[in-house]
C-alpha positions as CSV (number, residue, x, y, z in Angstrom):
1,X,129.6,146.4,69.6
2,X,127.8,147.7,72.8
3,X,127.8,151.5,73.3
4,X,129.5,152.7,76.6
5,X,126.6,155.1,77.1
6,X,123.8,152.4,77.5
7,X,123.9,149.0,79.0
8,X,121.4,146.6,77.8
9,X,121.0,144.2,80.7
10,X,117.3,142.9,80.9
11,X,118.2,139.7,82.9
12,X,120.8,140.8,85.3
13,X,121.0,138.9,88.7
14,X,121.2,142.1,90.7
15,X,118.5,144.5,89.4
16,X,118.6,148.3,89.7
17,X,116.0,148.5,92.4
18,X,118.1,146.1,94.6
19,X,121.5,147.9,93.8
20,X,120.0,151.3,94.7
21,X,118.4,150.1,97.8
22,X,121.7,148.6,98.9
23,X,123.4,152.0,98.2
24,X,121.0,153.6,100.6
25,X,121.1,151.0,103.2
26,X,124.9,151.1,103.5
27,X,125.5,154.7,102.9
28,X,122.9,156.4,105.1
29,X,124.5,155.2,108.3
30,X,127.6,157.4,107.3
31,X,125.5,160.5,108.1
32,X,124.6,159.3,111.7
33,X,127.8,160.9,113.3
34,X,127.1,164.2,111.7
35,X,123.3,164.0,112.7
36,X,124.2,163.2,116.3
37,X,126.9,165.8,116.5
38,X,124.5,168.5,115.4
39,X,122.2,167.7,118.3
40,X,124.5,166.7,121.0
41,X,127.9,168.2,120.0
42,X,130.9,166.5,118.5
43,X,132.3,165.3,122.0
44,X,129.1,163.3,122.5
45,X,129.6,161.1,119.3
46,X,130.9,157.7,120.5
47,X,134.1,156.6,118.8
48,X,132.6,153.4,117.3
49,X,129.8,155.7,115.7
50,X,132.5,157.8,114.1
51,X,133.7,154.8,112.2
52,X,130.4,155.0,110.3
53,X,131.7,157.6,108.2
54,X,133.8,155.1,106.3
55,X,130.6,154.1,104.7
56,X,130.9,157.3,102.6
57,X,132.6,154.9,100.0
58,X,129.6,152.5,100.0
59,X,128.1,153.7,96.7
60,X,131.2,152.8,94.7
61,X,131.7,149.5,96.5
62,X,128.0,148.4,95.8
63,X,128.3,149.4,92.2
64,X,131.5,147.3,91.9
65,X,129.7,144.4,93.6
66,X,126.7,144.7,91.3
67,X,128.8,144.9,88.2
68,X,130.8,141.8,89.3
69,X,127.6,139.9,90.3
70,X,126.0,140.6,87.0
71,X,129.0,140.4,84.6
72,X,131.8,138.7,86.6
73,X,135.4,140.2,86.6
74,X,134.9,141.6,83.1
75,X,131.8,143.6,84.4
76,X,133.8,145.0,87.3
77,X,136.7,145.9,85.0
78,X,134.4,147.6,82.6
79,X,132.9,149.7,85.3
80,X,136.3,150.6,86.9
81,X,137.6,151.3,83.4
82,X,135.1,154.2,83.2
83,X,137.3,156.0,85.8
84,X,140.3,155.9,83.5
85,X,138.5,157.1,80.4
86,X,139.9,160.6,80.2
87,X,139.6,161.5,76.5
88,X,137.1,164.3,75.8
89,X,137.1,167.6,74.0
90,X,138.8,170.6,75.5
91,X,135.4,172.3,75.6
92,X,134.1,169.5,78.1
93,X,137.2,169.8,80.3
94,X,136.7,173.7,80.4
95,X,133.0,173.3,81.2
96,X,133.8,170.7,84.0
97,X,136.7,172.7,85.6
98,X,135.8,176.3,85.1
99,X,132.0,176.1,85.0
100,X,131.4,175.8,88.8
101,X,133.5,178.6,90.1
102,X,132.3,180.8,87.3
103,X,128.6,180.0,88.0
104,X,129.0,180.6,91.8
105,X,130.9,183.9,91.4
106,X,128.3,185.1,88.9
107,X,125.5,184.1,91.3
108,X,127.2,185.9,94.2
109,X,127.6,189.0,92.0
110,X,124.0,188.8,90.8
111,X,122.6,188.5,94.3
112,X,124.6,191.6,95.3
113,X,123.5,193.5,92.4
114,X,119.9,192.8,93.6
115,X,120.6,194.2,96.9
116,X,121.4,191.1,98.9
117,X,124.4,191.7,101.0
118,X,126.8,188.9,101.9
119,X,130.4,188.5,103.3
120,X,133.2,189.9,101.3
121,X,134.9,187.5,98.8
122,X,138.2,186.1,100.4
123,X,141.4,186.9,98.5
124,X,142.6,184.3,95.9
125,X,145.0,182.6,98.2
126,X,142.5,182.1,101.0
127,X,140.1,180.6,98.3
128,X,142.8,178.4,96.8
129,X,143.8,177.2,100.2
130,X,140.2,176.2,101.1
131,X,139.5,174.7,97.6
132,X,142.4,172.6,97.2
133,X,142.3,170.2,100.2
134,X,138.5,170.1,100.1
135,X,138.5,169.0,96.4
136,X,141.2,166.4,97.0
137,X,139.2,164.9,100.0
138,X,136.0,164.7,97.8
139,X,137.9,163.5,94.8
140,X,139.3,160.4,96.9
141,X,136.4,159.7,99.2
142,X,133.2,160.5,97.3
143,X,132.4,157.4,95.2
144,X,128.8,158.4,94.1
145,X,129.6,158.8,90.6
146,X,130.9,155.3,90.1
147,X,127.5,154.2,91.3
148,X,125.1,156.9,89.8
149,X,126.7,157.8,86.4
150,X,129.0,154.8,86.0
151,X,126.5,152.1,86.8
152,X,122.9,153.3,87.1
153,X,122.8,155.9,84.2
154,X,123.8,153.6,81.4
155,X,121.1,151.2,82.3
156,X,118.5,153.9,82.5
157,X,119.5,155.2,79.2
158,X,118.9,151.7,77.7
159,X,115.3,152.2,78.8
160,X,114.7,155.8,78.3
161,X,116.0,159.0,76.7
162,X,119.0,160.7,78.4
163,X,116.7,163.4,79.6
164,X,114.3,161.0,81.3
165,X,117.2,158.9,82.7
166,X,118.7,162.0,84.1
167,X,115.5,163.2,85.8
168,X,114.8,159.9,87.3
169,X,118.4,159.5,88.5
170,X,118.2,163.1,89.9
171,X,115.2,162.1,92.0
172,X,117.0,159.0,93.4
173,X,120.1,161.3,94.1
174,X,117.8,163.7,95.9
175,X,116.4,161.1,98.2
176,X,119.9,159.7,98.8
177,X,120.9,163.1,100.6
178,X,117.7,163.2,102.5
179,X,119.4,162.1,105.9
180,X,121.3,165.5,106.1
181,X,118.0,167.2,106.7
182,X,117.6,165.5,109.9
183,X,120.5,167.5,111.3
184,X,119.7,170.2,113.9
185,X,119.0,173.3,111.8
186,X,118.5,171.3,108.6
187,X,121.0,170.6,105.8
188,X,124.5,171.7,106.8
189,X,124.9,174.1,103.8
190,X,121.6,175.8,104.9
191,X,119.5,174.6,102.0
192,X,115.7,174.3,102.3
193,X,114.4,171.0,100.9
194,X,112.9,172.7,97.9
195,X,116.0,174.6,97.0
196,X,117.9,171.4,97.2
197,X,115.6,169.6,94.9
198,X,115.7,172.6,92.4
199,X,119.5,172.7,92.5
200,X,120.0,169.0,92.1
201,X,117.7,168.4,89.1
202,X,119.7,170.6,86.6
203,X,122.9,169.4,88.0
204,X,121.8,165.9,87.3
205,X,121.1,166.8,83.7
206,X,124.5,168.4,83.4
207,X,126.3,165.3,84.9
208,X,124.3,163.0,82.5
209,X,125.5,165.3,79.6
210,X,128.9,165.3,80.6
211,X,129.0,161.5,80.8
212,X,127.6,161.2,77.4
213,X,129.9,163.8,75.9
214,X,133.0,162.0,77.3
215,X,131.9,158.6,75.8
216,X,130.8,157.2,79.2
217,X,133.6,158.5,81.3
218,X,132.9,158.4,85.1
219,X,136.2,160.6,85.6
220,X,134.6,163.8,84.0
221,X,131.3,163.7,85.8
222,X,133.3,162.9,89.0
223,X,135.5,166.0,88.5
224,X,132.4,168.1,87.9
225,X,130.6,166.8,90.9
226,X,133.5,167.2,93.3
227,X,134.3,170.6,91.9
228,X,130.9,171.8,92.6
229,X,131.2,170.5,96.2
230,X,134.6,172.1,96.8
231,X,133.8,175.5,95.3
232,X,130.6,175.8,97.2
233,X,132.7,175.5,100.4
234,X,135.5,177.7,99.3
235,X,133.4,180.7,98.3
236,X,130.6,182.5,100.3
237,X,128.0,180.7,98.3
238,X,126.0,178.3,100.4
239,X,123.2,179.9,102.5
240,X,124.9,179.0,105.7
241,X,128.1,180.9,104.7
242,X,126.5,183.6,102.6
243,X,123.9,184.5,105.2
244,X,121.3,184.6,102.3
245,X,119.6,182.2,100.0
246,X,120.1,184.6,97.1
247,X,123.3,183.2,95.6
248,X,121.9,179.7,95.5
249,X,118.6,181.0,94.0
250,X,120.6,182.8,91.4
251,X,122.8,179.7,90.6
252,X,119.5,177.6,90.2
253,X,118.3,180.0,87.5
254,X,121.7,179.9,85.7
255,X,121.8,176.1,86.1
256,X,118.5,175.6,84.6
257,X,119.5,177.9,81.6
258,X,122.8,175.9,81.0
259,X,120.7,172.6,81.4
260,X,118.2,173.9,78.7
261,X,121.2,174.4,76.4
262,X,122.6,171.0,77.2
263,X,119.3,169.4,76.5
264,X,118.9,171.0,73.1
265,X,122.5,170.4,72.1
266,X,123.4,167.8,69.5
267,X,122.2,165.1,70.0
268,X,119.3,166.4,71.9
269,X,118.8,164.7,75.2
270,X,115.0,163.8,74.4
271,X,116.2,161.3,71.7
272,X,117.0,157.8,72.6
273,X,120.6,156.7,72.3
274,X,121.5,153.9,70.0
275,X,122.6,150.6,71.7
276,X,125.8,150.4,69.5
Protein backbone atom coordinates (compact mmCIF):
# COMPACT_ATOMS: atom_id res chain seq x y z
CA UNK A 1 0.00 0.00 0.00
CA UNK A 2 1.41 3.38 -1.00
CA UNK A 3 1.61 6.12 1.62
CA UNK A 4 -0.42 9.25 0.75
CA UNK A 5 2.56 11.32 1.92
CA UNK A 6 4.96 10.10 -0.75
CA UNK A 7 4.57 9.19 -4.40
CA UNK A 8 7.17 6.80 -5.78
CA UNK A 9 7.10 7.68 -9.47
CA UNK A 10 10.54 7.27 -11.10
CA UNK A 11 9.25 6.77 -14.66
CA UNK A 12 6.47 9.29 -14.99
CA UNK A 13 5.82 10.63 -18.49
CA UNK A 14 5.53 14.18 -17.14
CA UNK A 15 8.43 14.82 -14.78
CA UNK A 16 8.47 17.41 -12.03
CA UNK A 17 10.69 19.89 -13.92
CA UNK A 18 8.25 19.94 -16.86
CA UNK A 19 5.21 20.17 -14.59
CA UNK A 20 6.69 23.08 -12.62
CA UNK A 21 7.79 24.85 -15.81
CA UNK A 22 4.25 24.59 -17.18
CA UNK A 23 2.82 26.02 -13.96
CA UNK A 24 5.13 29.01 -14.31
CA UNK A 25 4.53 29.41 -18.03
CA UNK A 26 0.75 29.42 -17.69
CA UNK A 27 0.45 31.26 -14.36
CA UNK A 28 2.82 34.18 -14.79
CA UNK A 29 0.69 35.86 -17.51
CA UNK A 30 -2.10 36.21 -14.91
CA UNK A 31 0.00 38.92 -13.22
CA UNK A 32 0.34 41.03 -16.38
CA UNK A 33 -2.90 43.04 -15.82
CA UNK A 34 -1.78 44.00 -12.31
CA UNK A 35 1.73 44.91 -13.44
CA UNK A 36 0.41 47.03 -16.34
CA UNK A 37 -2.20 48.69 -14.10
CA UNK A 38 0.46 49.60 -11.54
CA UNK A 39 2.44 51.50 -14.20
CA UNK A 40 -0.30 52.90 -16.42
CA UNK A 41 -3.45 52.88 -14.30
CA UNK A 42 -6.31 50.39 -14.35
CA UNK A 43 -8.11 52.27 -17.15
CA UNK A 44 -5.17 51.63 -19.48
CA UNK A 45 -5.42 47.83 -19.19
CA UNK A 46 -7.11 46.45 -22.34
CA UNK A 47 -10.11 44.23 -21.82
CA UNK A 48 -8.46 41.22 -23.44
CA UNK A 49 -5.53 41.54 -21.05
CA UNK A 50 -7.82 41.41 -18.03
CA UNK A 51 -8.93 37.96 -19.12
CA UNK A 52 -5.41 36.78 -18.36
CA UNK A 53 -6.36 36.85 -14.69
CA UNK A 54 -8.29 33.62 -15.31
CA UNK A 55 -4.88 31.94 -15.45
CA UNK A 56 -4.79 32.21 -11.65
CA UNK A 57 -6.28 28.70 -11.71
CA UNK A 58 -3.43 27.35 -13.87
CA UNK A 59 -1.46 25.61 -11.07
CA UNK A 60 -4.35 23.32 -10.21
CA UNK A 61 -5.19 22.62 -13.84
CA UNK A 62 -1.58 21.73 -14.65
CA UNK A 63 -1.42 19.44 -11.62
CA UNK A 64 -4.60 17.62 -12.67
CA UNK A 65 -3.31 17.26 -16.23
CA UNK A 66 0.06 15.91 -15.01
CA UNK A 67 -1.66 13.47 -12.64
CA UNK A 68 -3.84 12.25 -15.53
CA UNK A 69 -0.89 12.04 -17.95
CA UNK A 70 1.08 9.95 -15.47
CA UNK A 71 -1.66 7.88 -13.87
CA UNK A 72 -4.72 8.16 -16.07
CA UNK A 73 -8.12 8.73 -14.54
CA UNK A 74 -7.06 7.01 -11.32
CA UNK A 75 -4.15 9.44 -10.92
CA UNK A 76 -6.35 12.49 -11.44
CA UNK A 77 -8.99 11.15 -9.04
CA UNK A 78 -6.34 10.44 -6.42
CA UNK A 79 -5.08 14.02 -6.65
CA UNK A 80 -8.56 15.54 -6.48
CA UNK A 81 -9.41 13.18 -3.63
CA UNK A 82 -6.83 14.98 -1.50
CA UNK A 83 -9.14 18.01 -1.54
CA UNK A 84 -11.83 15.93 0.19
CA UNK A 85 -9.52 14.46 2.82
CA UNK A 86 -10.74 16.35 5.85
CA UNK A 87 -10.01 14.03 8.78
CA UNK A 88 -7.35 15.47 11.08
CA UNK A 89 -6.83 16.08 14.76
CA UNK A 90 -8.63 19.04 16.33
CA UNK A 91 -5.23 20.56 17.13
CA UNK A 92 -4.38 20.65 13.40
CA UNK A 93 -7.63 22.46 12.61
CA UNK A 94 -7.00 24.88 15.49
CA UNK A 95 -3.50 25.66 14.18
CA UNK A 96 -4.78 26.11 10.62
CA UNK A 97 -7.76 28.32 11.42
CA UNK A 98 -6.58 30.23 14.50
CA UNK A 99 -2.82 30.32 13.98
CA UNK A 100 -2.67 33.03 11.28
CA UNK A 101 -4.74 35.71 13.06
CA UNK A 102 -3.04 35.00 16.39
CA UNK A 103 0.44 35.31 14.87
CA UNK A 104 -0.45 38.49 12.99
CA UNK A 105 -2.11 40.15 15.98
CA UNK A 106 0.87 39.19 18.16
CA UNK A 107 3.23 40.62 15.54
CA UNK A 108 1.31 43.89 15.39
CA UNK A 109 1.32 44.10 19.20
CA UNK A 110 5.05 43.32 19.40
CA UNK A 111 5.93 45.95 16.80
CA UNK A 112 3.99 48.58 18.75
CA UNK A 113 5.64 47.58 22.02
CA UNK A 114 8.98 48.19 20.30
CA UNK A 115 7.88 51.70 19.33
CA UNK A 116 6.78 51.20 15.73
CA UNK A 117 3.55 53.10 15.26
CA UNK A 118 0.85 51.87 12.92
CA UNK A 119 -2.82 52.41 12.16
CA UNK A 120 -5.32 51.49 14.83
CA UNK A 121 -6.85 48.03 14.66
CA UNK A 122 -10.30 48.11 13.03
CA UNK A 123 -13.24 46.92 15.09
CA UNK A 124 -14.16 43.23 14.92
CA UNK A 125 -17.07 43.83 12.53
CA UNK A 126 -14.88 45.67 10.05
CA UNK A 127 -12.21 42.97 10.21
CA UNK A 128 -14.80 40.21 9.73
CA UNK A 129 -16.35 42.05 6.78
CA UNK A 130 -12.93 42.33 5.14
CA UNK A 131 -11.80 38.80 5.97
CA UNK A 132 -14.90 36.86 4.92
CA UNK A 133 -15.20 37.80 1.22
CA UNK A 134 -11.41 37.85 0.74
CA UNK A 135 -11.04 34.39 2.24
CA UNK A 136 -13.87 33.04 0.10
CA UNK A 137 -12.34 34.43 -3.12
CA UNK A 138 -8.93 32.96 -2.29
CA UNK A 139 -10.52 29.67 -1.28
CA UNK A 140 -12.34 29.31 -4.60
CA UNK A 141 -9.79 30.75 -7.04
CA UNK A 142 -6.35 29.98 -5.62
CA UNK A 143 -5.38 26.49 -6.80
CA UNK A 144 -1.72 26.58 -5.78
CA UNK A 145 -2.01 23.97 -3.05
CA UNK A 146 -3.37 21.35 -5.44
CA UNK A 147 -0.14 21.78 -7.38
CA UNK A 148 2.46 22.44 -4.69
CA UNK A 149 1.41 20.34 -1.72
CA UNK A 150 -1.00 18.01 -3.55
CA UNK A 151 1.18 17.04 -6.51
CA UNK A 152 4.79 18.21 -6.05
CA UNK A 153 5.40 17.66 -2.32
CA UNK A 154 4.62 13.90 -2.22
CA UNK A 155 7.06 13.36 -5.10
CA UNK A 156 9.78 15.40 -3.41
CA UNK A 157 9.21 13.50 -0.16
CA UNK A 158 9.78 10.25 -2.04
CA UNK A 159 13.33 11.53 -2.74
CA UNK A 160 14.17 13.57 0.33
CA UNK A 161 13.22 14.23 3.93
CA UNK A 162 10.12 16.37 4.54
CA UNK A 163 12.35 19.25 5.67
CA UNK A 164 14.48 19.26 2.54
CA UNK A 165 11.41 18.78 0.35
CA UNK A 166 9.70 21.74 2.06
CA UNK A 167 12.73 23.99 1.57
CA UNK A 168 13.15 23.05 -2.09
CA UNK A 169 9.44 23.57 -2.70
CA UNK A 170 9.66 26.85 -0.79
CA UNK A 171 12.34 28.06 -3.20
CA UNK A 172 10.13 27.11 -6.16
CA UNK A 173 7.19 28.86 -4.51
CA UNK A 174 9.22 32.04 -4.00
CA UNK A 175 10.22 32.16 -7.68
CA UNK A 176 6.58 31.54 -8.64
CA UNK A 177 5.66 34.88 -7.02
CA UNK A 178 8.56 36.82 -8.57
CA UNK A 179 6.47 38.67 -11.24
CA UNK A 180 4.71 40.68 -8.53
CA UNK A 181 7.99 42.48 -7.84
CA UNK A 182 7.85 43.97 -11.34
CA UNK A 183 4.90 46.15 -10.27
CA UNK A 184 5.55 49.84 -9.80
CA UNK A 185 6.68 50.20 -6.21
CA UNK A 186 7.41 46.48 -5.93
CA UNK A 187 5.26 43.80 -4.37
CA UNK A 188 1.67 45.00 -3.80
CA UNK A 189 1.90 44.10 -0.12
CA UNK A 190 5.00 46.24 0.31
CA UNK A 191 7.46 43.39 0.83
CA UNK A 192 11.12 43.71 0.02
CA UNK A 193 12.48 40.63 -1.80
CA UNK A 194 14.43 39.45 1.24
CA UNK A 195 11.47 39.83 3.59
CA UNK A 196 9.37 37.84 1.15
CA UNK A 197 11.95 35.04 1.02
CA UNK A 198 12.28 34.94 4.80
CA UNK A 199 8.53 34.78 5.24
CA UNK A 200 7.78 32.07 2.68
CA UNK A 201 10.44 29.59 3.79
CA UNK A 202 9.00 28.91 7.29
CA UNK A 203 5.47 29.00 5.85
CA UNK A 204 6.49 26.32 3.33
CA UNK A 205 7.72 24.17 6.24
CA UNK A 206 4.45 24.66 8.12
CA UNK A 207 2.37 23.84 5.04
CA UNK A 208 4.37 20.63 4.54
CA UNK A 209 3.89 19.72 8.20
CA UNK A 210 0.15 20.36 7.87
CA UNK A 211 0.00 18.16 4.77
CA UNK A 212 1.75 15.31 6.58
CA UNK A 213 -0.20 15.75 9.82
CA UNK A 214 -3.48 15.41 7.92
CA UNK A 215 -2.55 12.19 6.06
CA UNK A 216 -1.85 13.93 2.78
CA UNK A 217 -4.80 16.30 2.74
CA UNK A 218 -4.73 19.26 0.36
CA UNK A 219 -7.76 20.78 2.10
CA UNK A 220 -5.91 21.59 5.34
CA UNK A 221 -2.86 23.28 3.71
CA UNK A 222 -5.28 25.10 1.38
CA UNK A 223 -7.23 26.46 4.36
CA UNK A 224 -4.01 27.53 6.07
CA UNK A 225 -2.60 29.19 2.94
CA UNK A 226 -5.76 31.14 2.16
CA UNK A 227 -6.31 32.04 5.82
CA UNK A 228 -2.83 33.63 5.84
CA UNK A 229 -3.62 35.54 2.65
CA UNK A 230 -7.00 36.80 3.86
CA UNK A 231 -5.97 37.78 7.40
CA UNK A 232 -2.93 39.63 6.03
CA UNK A 233 -5.30 41.85 4.06
CA UNK A 234 -7.99 42.17 6.75
CA UNK A 235 -5.58 43.36 9.45
CA UNK A 236 -3.07 46.27 9.30
CA UNK A 237 -0.25 43.76 8.91
CA UNK A 238 1.30 44.03 5.45
CA UNK A 239 3.94 46.79 5.16
CA UNK A 240 1.82 48.75 2.68
CA UNK A 241 -1.14 48.80 5.11
CA UNK A 242 0.80 49.04 8.37
CA UNK A 243 3.18 51.75 7.14
CA UNK A 244 6.05 49.74 8.62
CA UNK A 245 7.99 46.52 8.04
CA UNK A 246 7.93 45.82 11.78
CA UNK A 247 4.82 43.57 11.95
CA UNK A 248 6.10 41.35 9.13
CA UNK A 249 9.59 41.17 10.69
CA UNK A 250 8.03 40.16 14.02
CA UNK A 251 5.88 37.54 12.26
CA UNK A 252 8.96 36.08 10.56
CA UNK A 253 10.64 35.61 13.94
CA UNK A 254 7.50 33.91 15.28
CA UNK A 255 7.10 31.81 12.12
CA UNK A 256 10.67 30.51 12.34
CA UNK A 257 10.13 29.63 16.00
CA UNK A 258 6.94 27.71 15.16
CA UNK A 259 8.63 26.06 12.18
CA UNK A 260 11.43 24.95 14.50
CA UNK A 261 8.89 23.23 16.74
CA UNK A 262 7.24 21.66 13.70
CA UNK A 263 10.60 20.33 12.47
CA UNK A 264 11.39 18.74 15.84
CA UNK A 265 7.90 17.33 16.50
CA UNK A 266 7.31 13.59 16.14
CA UNK A 267 8.14 12.35 13.62
CA UNK A 268 10.95 14.88 13.10
CA UNK A 269 11.02 16.37 9.63
CA UNK A 270 14.68 15.51 9.07
CA UNK A 271 13.80 11.79 8.81
CA UNK A 272 12.66 10.18 5.58
CA UNK A 273 9.03 9.08 5.42
CA UNK A 274 8.31 5.39 4.81
CA UNK A 275 6.87 4.59 1.35
CA UNK A 276 4.02 2.57 2.87
